VOTI-44344 format. One record per residue (C-alpha): x, y, z; residue in one letter. Coordinates in steps of 0.5 Angstrom, whole numbers, plus 500, padded with zeros to 3 digits. Layout:
! VOTI-44344
<zalum u="X" v="Y" w="Z" rest="a"/>
...
! end
This chain:
! VOTI-44344
<zalum u="571" v="854" w="802" rest="m"/>
<zalum u="577" v="855" w="807" rest="r"/>
<zalum u="575" v="856" w="814" rest="v"/>
<zalum u="579" v="859" w="820" rest="v"/>
<zalum u="577" v="860" w="827" rest="l"/>
<zalum u="581" v="866" w="829" rest="l"/>
<zalum u="578" v="866" w="836" rest="g"/>
<zalum u="573" v="862" w="840" rest="t"/>
<zalum u="571" v="865" w="846" rest="a"/>
<zalum u="565" v="870" w="848" rest="a"/>
<zalum u="566" v="877" w="850" rest="g"/>
<zalum u="572" v="878" w="855" rest="g"/>
<zalum u="576" v="872" w="852" rest="g"/>
<zalum u="579" v="867" w="856" rest="f"/>
<zalum u="582" v="868" w="861" rest="p"/>
<zalum u="577" v="874" w="862" rest="q"/>
<zalum u="582" v="880" w="865" rest="w"/>
<zalum u="577" v="881" w="871" rest="n"/>
<zalum u="576" v="874" w="873" rest="c"/>
<zalum u="579" v="870" w="878" rest="a"/>
<zalum u="575" v="863" w="877" rest="c"/>
<zalum u="578" v="857" w="877" rest="a"/>
<zalum u="578" v="856" w="870" rest="l"/>
<zalum u="581" v="863" w="869" rest="c"/>
<zalum u="586" v="862" w="874" rest="a"/>
<zalum u="588" v="855" w="870" rest="a"/>
<zalum u="589" v="859" w="864" rest="a"/>
<zalum u="593" v="864" w="867" rest="r"/>
<zalum u="598" v="858" w="870" rest="d"/>
<zalum u="598" v="855" w="863" rest="g"/>
<zalum u="594" v="849" w="865" rest="k"/>
<zalum u="589" v="851" w="860" rest="l"/>
<zalum u="589" v="854" w="853" rest="p"/>
<zalum u="587" v="861" w="852" rest="s"/>
<zalum u="582" v="863" w="847" rest="r"/>
<zalum u="581" v="870" w="844" rest="d"/>
<zalum u="574" v="873" w="843" rest="q"/>
<zalum u="570" v="869" w="837" rest="e"/>
<zalum u="571" v="871" w="830" rest="c"/>
<zalum u="572" v="867" w="824" rest="v"/>
<zalum u="575" v="868" w="817" rest="a"/>
<zalum u="573" v="864" w="811" rest="l"/>
<zalum u="575" v="864" w="803" rest="t"/>
<zalum u="572" v="861" w="797" rest="g"/>
<zalum u="578" v="862" w="793" rest="n"/>
<zalum u="584" v="863" w="797" rest="g"/>
<zalum u="585" v="870" w="795" rest="r"/>
<zalum u="579" v="874" w="798" rest="d"/>
<zalum u="578" v="873" w="805" rest="w"/>
<zalum u="571" v="875" w="809" rest="w"/>
<zalum u="571" v="876" w="817" rest="l"/>
<zalum u="565" v="873" w="820" rest="l"/>
<zalum u="564" v="879" w="826" rest="n"/>
<zalum u="570" v="883" w="828" rest="a"/>
<zalum u="572" v="882" w="835" rest="s"/>
<zalum u="576" v="886" w="839" rest="p"/>
<zalum u="582" v="882" w="838" rest="d"/>
<zalum u="582" v="882" w="831" rest="i"/>
<zalum u="589" v="885" w="830" rest="r"/>
<zalum u="593" v="880" w="834" rest="a"/>
<zalum u="588" v="875" w="830" rest="q"/>
<zalum u="590" v="877" w="823" rest="l"/>
<zalum u="597" v="878" w="825" rest="a"/>
<zalum u="597" v="870" w="827" rest="a"/>
<zalum u="594" v="868" w="821" rest="t"/>
<zalum u="599" v="868" w="815" rest="a"/>
<zalum u="593" v="868" w="809" rest="a"/>
<zalum u="591" v="874" w="812" rest="l"/>
<zalum u="597" v="878" w="812" rest="w"/>
<zalum u="598" v="884" w="808" rest="p"/>
<zalum u="601" v="885" w="801" rest="g"/>
<zalum u="603" v="885" w="796" rest="p"/>
<zalum u="603" v="892" w="796" rest="g"/>
<zalum u="604" v="896" w="802" rest="p"/>
<zalum u="597" v="897" w="804" rest="r"/>
<zalum u="594" v="891" w="800" rest="d"/>
<zalum u="590" v="886" w="804" rest="t"/>
<zalum u="586" v="880" w="802" rest="p"/>
<zalum u="581" v="882" w="807" rest="v"/>
<zalum u="575" v="884" w="803" rest="r"/>
<zalum u="569" v="885" w="809" rest="g"/>
<zalum u="566" v="883" w="815" rest="v"/>
<zalum u="559" v="880" w="816" rest="l"/>
<zalum u="556" v="882" w="823" rest="l"/>
<zalum u="551" v="877" w="826" rest="t"/>
<zalum u="549" v="882" w="831" rest="d"/>
<zalum u="551" v="889" w="834" rest="a"/>
<zalum u="555" v="886" w="841" rest="e"/>
<zalum u="561" v="890" w="843" rest="p"/>
<zalum u="565" v="883" w="842" rest="d"/>
<zalum u="563" v="882" w="835" rest="h"/>
<zalum u="563" v="890" w="832" rest="v"/>
<zalum u="569" v="893" w="836" rest="t"/>
<zalum u="574" v="890" w="831" rest="g"/>
<zalum u="571" v="894" w="826" rest="l"/>
<zalum u="575" v="900" w="829" rest="s"/>
<zalum u="582" v="896" w="828" rest="v"/>
<zalum u="580" v="895" w="821" rest="l"/>
<zalum u="579" v="903" w="819" rest="r"/>
<zalum u="583" v="906" w="814" rest="g"/>
<zalum u="583" v="900" w="809" rest="a"/>
<zalum u="579" v="902" w="803" rest="p"/>
<zalum u="573" v="899" w="800" rest="d"/>
<zalum u="571" v="894" w="805" rest="l"/>
<zalum u="564" v="891" w="805" rest="k"/>
<zalum u="560" v="890" w="811" rest="v"/>
<zalum u="554" v="886" w="811" rest="y"/>
<zalum u="549" v="887" w="817" rest="a"/>
<zalum u="541" v="887" w="819" rest="a"/>
<zalum u="537" v="893" w="819" rest="p"/>
<zalum u="537" v="894" w="826" rest="p"/>
<zalum u="545" v="893" w="827" rest="v"/>
<zalum u="546" v="898" w="822" rest="r"/>
<zalum u="542" v="903" w="825" rest="t"/>
<zalum u="545" v="903" w="832" rest="v"/>
<zalum u="552" v="903" w="829" rest="l"/>
<zalum u="550" v="909" w="825" rest="a"/>
<zalum u="555" v="914" w="829" rest="p"/>
<zalum u="561" v="908" w="828" rest="a"/>
<zalum u="559" v="908" w="821" rest="r"/>
<zalum u="560" v="915" w="820" rest="a"/>
<zalum u="567" v="915" w="824" rest="a"/>
<zalum u="570" v="910" w="820" rest="l"/>
<zalum u="567" v="913" w="813" rest="g"/>
<zalum u="572" v="919" w="815" rest="r"/>
<zalum u="578" v="915" w="814" rest="r"/>
<zalum u="576" v="911" w="808" rest="a"/>
<zalum u="570" v="909" w="804" rest="p"/>
<zalum u="566" v="903" w="806" rest="w"/>
<zalum u="560" v="900" w="803" rest="e"/>
<zalum u="555" v="898" w="808" rest="w"/>
<zalum u="549" v="893" w="806" rest="a"/>
<zalum u="543" v="889" w="808" rest="d"/>
<zalum u="545" v="882" w="810" rest="s"/>
<zalum u="537" v="880" w="810" rest="l"/>
<zalum u="536" v="883" w="803" rest="a"/>
<zalum u="532" v="878" w="799" rest="d"/>
<zalum u="535" v="873" w="795" rest="g"/>
<zalum u="542" v="873" w="799" rest="g"/>
<zalum u="548" v="876" w="797" rest="f"/>
<zalum u="554" v="873" w="793" rest="v"/>
<zalum u="561" v="874" w="796" rest="l"/>
<zalum u="568" v="875" w="792" rest="a"/>
<zalum u="571" v="868" w="792" rest="g"/>
<zalum u="564" v="864" w="790" rest="g"/>
<zalum u="561" v="864" w="796" rest="l"/>
<zalum u="553" v="865" w="797" rest="v"/>
<zalum u="550" v="867" w="803" rest="v"/>
<zalum u="543" v="868" w="806" rest="t"/>
<zalum u="542" v="871" w="813" rest="a"/>
<zalum u="537" v="868" w="818" rest="h"/>
<zalum u="534" v="872" w="824" rest="p"/>
<zalum u="535" v="868" w="830" rest="m"/>
<zalum u="533" v="873" w="836" rest="g"/>
<zalum u="531" v="880" w="839" rest="a"/>
<zalum u="537" v="881" w="844" rest="k"/>
<zalum u="539" v="888" w="844" rest="v"/>
<zalum u="546" v="890" w="846" rest="p"/>
<zalum u="545" v="893" w="853" rest="t"/>
<zalum u="549" v="899" w="851" rest="y"/>
<zalum u="543" v="901" w="846" rest="v"/>
<zalum u="539" v="907" w="848" rest="p"/>
<zalum u="532" v="906" w="849" rest="p"/>
<zalum u="530" v="910" w="843" rest="g"/>
<zalum u="533" v="905" w="839" rest="l"/>
<zalum u="532" v="899" w="843" rest="a"/>
<zalum u="526" v="897" w="839" rest="v"/>
<zalum u="523" v="890" w="839" rest="a"/>
<zalum u="526" v="886" w="832" rest="d"/>
<zalum u="527" v="879" w="831" rest="e"/>
<zalum u="533" v="881" w="826" rest="n"/>
<zalum u="537" v="884" w="832" rest="w"/>
<zalum u="541" v="877" w="832" rest="v"/>
<zalum u="542" v="873" w="825" rest="t"/>
<zalum u="546" v="867" w="823" rest="a"/>
<zalum u="549" v="866" w="816" rest="y"/>
<zalum u="548" v="860" w="811" rest="r"/>
<zalum u="554" v="860" w="807" rest="i"/>
<zalum u="555" v="856" w="801" rest="e"/>
<zalum u="561" v="854" w="796" rest="d"/>
<zalum u="559" v="854" w="789" rest="l"/>
<zalum u="565" v="850" w="787" rest="a"/>
<zalum u="565" v="845" w="792" rest="t"/>
<zalum u="557" v="845" w="794" rest="g"/>
<zalum u="560" v="845" w="802" rest="g"/>
<zalum u="555" v="849" w="806" rest="v"/>
<zalum u="557" v="852" w="813" rest="l"/>
<zalum u="552" v="855" w="818" rest="l"/>
<zalum u="555" v="860" w="823" rest="y"/>
<zalum u="550" v="861" w="829" rest="a"/>
<zalum u="554" v="864" w="835" rest="p"/>
<zalum u="549" v="867" w="838" rest="c"/>
<zalum u="542" v="863" w="839" rest="v"/>
<zalum u="537" v="865" w="844" rest="g"/>
<zalum u="532" v="859" w="843" rest="a"/>
<zalum u="532" v="853" w="838" rest="w"/>
<zalum u="527" v="853" w="833" rest="s"/>
<zalum u="525" v="849" w="827" rest="d"/>
<zalum u="528" v="854" w="822" rest="p"/>
<zalum u="535" v="853" w="825" rest="l"/>
<zalum u="534" v="845" w="826" rest="d"/>
<zalum u="532" v="845" w="818" rest="e"/>
<zalum u="539" v="849" w="817" rest="l"/>
<zalum u="543" v="845" w="821" rest="c"/>
<zalum u="540" v="839" w="817" rest="a"/>
<zalum u="542" v="841" w="811" rest="e"/>
<zalum u="549" v="844" w="813" rest="a"/>
<zalum u="556" v="840" w="812" rest="d"/>
<zalum u="558" v="844" w="818" rest="c"/>
<zalum u="555" v="848" w="824" rest="v"/>
<zalum u="559" v="853" w="828" rest="l"/>
<zalum u="554" v="854" w="834" rest="v"/>
<zalum u="553" v="858" w="840" rest="d"/>
<zalum u="556" v="854" w="846" rest="g"/>
<zalum u="557" v="860" w="851" rest="t"/>
<zalum u="554" v="857" w="857" rest="f"/>
<zalum u="554" v="850" w="859" rest="f"/>
<zalum u="548" v="850" w="864" rest="s"/>
<zalum u="543" v="855" w="865" rest="a"/>
<zalum u="545" v="857" w="872" rest="g"/>
<zalum u="552" v="858" w="870" rest="e"/>
<zalum u="553" v="865" w="872" rest="m"/>
<zalum u="548" v="865" w="878" rest="g"/>
<zalum u="542" v="867" w="874" rest="t"/>
<zalum u="536" v="864" w="875" rest="k"/>
<zalum u="533" v="862" w="869" rest="v"/>
<zalum u="526" v="858" w="868" rest="r"/>
<zalum u="526" v="851" w="865" rest="s"/>
<zalum u="523" v="851" w="858" rest="g"/>
<zalum u="524" v="851" w="850" rest="p"/>
<zalum u="524" v="858" w="850" rest="r"/>
<zalum u="528" v="860" w="856" rest="q"/>
<zalum u="536" v="862" w="855" rest="a"/>
<zalum u="541" v="865" w="859" rest="t"/>
<zalum u="543" v="872" w="857" rest="m"/>
<zalum u="540" v="871" w="850" rest="g"/>
<zalum u="544" v="865" w="849" rest="h"/>
<zalum u="541" v="858" w="849" rest="l"/>
<zalum u="545" v="853" w="854" rest="p"/>
<zalum u="549" v="847" w="852" rest="v"/>
<zalum u="546" v="842" w="857" rest="s"/>
<zalum u="539" v="841" w="859" rest="g"/>
<zalum u="533" v="838" w="856" rest="r"/>
<zalum u="532" v="844" w="852" rest="h"/>
<zalum u="539" v="845" w="851" rest="g"/>
<zalum u="543" v="846" w="844" rest="s"/>
<zalum u="546" v="839" w="846" rest="l"/>
<zalum u="540" v="835" w="845" rest="a"/>
<zalum u="538" v="839" w="839" rest="a"/>
<zalum u="545" v="838" w="835" rest="l"/>
<zalum u="545" v="830" w="837" rest="a"/>
<zalum u="539" v="830" w="832" rest="r"/>
<zalum u="544" v="831" w="826" rest="h"/>
<zalum u="550" v="826" w="827" rest="p"/>
<zalum u="551" v="827" w="819" rest="r"/>
<zalum u="553" v="834" w="820" rest="t"/>
<zalum u="560" v="837" w="823" rest="r"/>
<zalum u="558" v="841" w="829" rest="r"/>
<zalum u="563" v="845" w="833" rest="i"/>
<zalum u="561" v="850" w="839" rest="y"/>
<zalum u="564" v="857" w="839" rest="t"/>
<zalum u="563" v="863" w="843" rest="h"/>
<zalum u="565" v="860" w="850" rest="l"/>
<zalum u="564" v="864" w="856" rest="n"/>
<zalum u="570" v="864" w="861" rest="n"/>
<zalum u="565" v="860" w="866" rest="t"/>
<zalum u="564" v="854" w="861" rest="n"/>
<zalum u="567" v="848" w="863" rest="p"/>
<zalum u="568" v="846" w="856" rest="l"/>
<zalum u="574" v="850" w="856" rest="v"/>
<zalum u="577" v="845" w="860" rest="d"/>
<zalum u="579" v="839" w="855" rest="p"/>
<zalum u="579" v="834" w="861" rest="a"/>
<zalum u="572" v="836" w="864" rest="s"/>
<zalum u="566" v="832" w="865" rest="r"/>
<zalum u="562" v="837" w="860" rest="a"/>
<zalum u="567" v="836" w="855" rest="r"/>
<zalum u="567" v="828" w="855" rest="a"/>
<zalum u="559" v="829" w="855" rest="q"/>
<zalum u="559" v="833" w="848" rest="v"/>
<zalum u="565" v="829" w="845" rest="a"/>
<zalum u="560" v="823" w="846" rest="a"/>
<zalum u="555" v="826" w="842" rest="e"/>
<zalum u="561" v="827" w="836" rest="g"/>
<zalum u="561" v="835" w="837" rest="i"/>
<zalum u="567" v="838" w="837" rest="e"/>
<zalum u="570" v="844" w="841" rest="v"/>
<zalum u="576" v="846" w="838" rest="l"/>
<zalum u="582" v="851" w="839" rest="p"/>
<zalum u="584" v="858" w="836" rest="d"/>
<zalum u="587" v="858" w="830" rest="g"/>
<zalum u="584" v="851" w="827" rest="i"/>
<zalum u="583" v="851" w="819" rest="e"/>
<zalum u="579" v="846" w="816" rest="f"/>
<zalum u="575" v="846" w="809" rest="a"/>
<zalum u="568" v="844" w="806" rest="l"/>
! end
């Protein structure tokens, strides 16, 4: 399985267009590397590629990755479809960029498919797409020899969802376990984690590599008051640091390759020279730049 980190930033990217914080200013000055909004591409055979989420930056991300370029025919594309983890704008807006490509397949949990009904109808008028339930019993197999199961991660509802559709449902946010049948390699993709759970811990233990939510380094990073405790999170994202943060949980899995993604522009992890980055590196956990490719 080949995995490409197309983007590693949270919504708004880094630097964020309307933010003049020290980190964003440093990125504009070229002192820190910029980051596109979070998105991943993967393949099991080098021909059939699948996107994990579809960021607003997807056009530039596809253009920057030669393996995802169109061809050999004028409208042929190696992109076969998209696996959505949630309905957040920074994960679904890129679907509109992919419009016009026929026969794409999009996997999403039931509440995500429901709230995206208007977008699904609009996209369907350009080219036929297939929308499938990512939580279907037994999981599903992707072209290229990848076996996928989706796992509920939380009930965080996007703020744009109207009250009538904002129903309580633990399936609003999911993670994906993706296994390569040829190599046996297992990737766990969990860019949105509101609280660490026993099922998530078990998934990390059996994975070869984990791409996990690193949105905020600390609970008070955005000036939000958050009570401490194992079930508390910031804006639906479990902070990295703290007694109940993701860093402490990931430290229990030293045999798994662990990579933080979905980094907010306020997160000191975007600075390679920061104390936060050194703390994470000391546990063997990585923060990688956009465009990196690795294999499992």
